[in-house]
C-alpha positions in Angstrom: 1.1 41.7 79.4 3.0 38.4 78.7 1.9 34.8 78.4 3.3 31.5 77.4 1.7 29.3 74.8 2.4 25.8 73.5 3.3 25.3 69.8 0.7 22.7 68.7 0.0 20.9 65.6 -2.9 21.2 63.0 -2.9 18.6 60.2 0.8 17.9 60.7 1.8 21.6 60.6 3.1 23.6 63.6 0.7 26.1 65.0 0.4 29.0 67.5 -3.2 29.7 68.5 -4.0 32.8 70.5 -7.5 34.0 71.5 -9.5 36.0 73.9 -8.9 39.0 76.2 -5.2 39.4 75.7 -5.7 40.0 71.9 -8.6 42.4 72.5 -6.5 44.3 75.1 -3.8 44.9 72.4 -6.5 46.1 70.0 -6.7 42.9 67.9 -10.4 42.4 67.6 -12.4 40.3 65.1 -12.1 41.6 61.6 -9.1 43.9 62.1 -6.1 43.6 59.7 -2.6 43.0 60.8 0.9 42.3 59.3 2.9 39.4 60.4 6.7 40.0 60.2 9.0 36.9 60.6 12.6 37.3 61.7 14.9 34.6 63.1 13.6 33.8 66.6 10.7 36.4 66.6 7.3 37.0 65.0 5.9 40.5 65.2 2.2 41.1 64.6 1.4 44.8 64.0 -2.1 46.4 63.5 -0.4 49.0 61.2 0.0 47.1 57.9 3.3 47.8 56.1 2.8 48.9 52.4 3.1 46.0 50.0 3.2 43.4 52.8 0.8 40.5 53.2 -2.1 41.4 55.4 -3.9 38.9 57.6 -7.2 39.3 59.5 -8.1 38.6 63.1 -10.8 35.8 63.1 -14.1 36.4 65.0 -16.7 39.0 65.1 -15.9 42.5 66.4 -18.2 41.9 69.5 -16.9 38.3 69.9 -13.8 36.4 70.9 -10.8 37.3 68.7 -8.5 34.6 67.3 -5.1 34.7 65.8 -4.0 31.4 64.3 -0.5 31.2 62.8 0.1 27.9 61.1 2.9 26.3 58.9 5.9 27.8 57.2 5.7 31.1 59.1 6.2 29.3 62.5 8.8 27.0 61.0 10.9 29.9 59.5 10.9 32.2 62.5 10.7 29.7 65.4 12.3 26.4 64.3 12.2 23.8 67.0 10.4 25.9 69.6 7.9 23.9 71.7 6.7 26.9 73.6 6.5 30.6 72.8 6.5 33.7 75.0 3.9 36.2 73.7 4.1 39.9 74.7 0.9 42.0 74.2 1.2 45.8 73.7 -1.2 48.3 72.2 -1.1 47.6 68.4 1.7 45.0 68.6 2.2 41.4 69.6 5.7 39.9 69.8 6.1 36.1 69.8 9.5 34.6 70.7 10.6 31.0 71.0 11.5 29.6 74.5 
């Protein structure tokens, strides 16, 4: 599944906010851990954390609405200048690319 999201602002920092059914469908439910890998033009979120890498958690309860909120330097480094992003949801992986 693919969706397009706006890059917003939170306290002056760029932000990508993803929530709800698309996350749950990819296995990203409240409380699960994931790794965020930033590369030029792409962010990859993976449920299989990489050893030694920073791990983040999906916000929300396991039986509620999941939320992934990526703010600040991560967005600026991987997606400089992008006003919108195309998000691809696959089992265990979410790929975010600038448009």
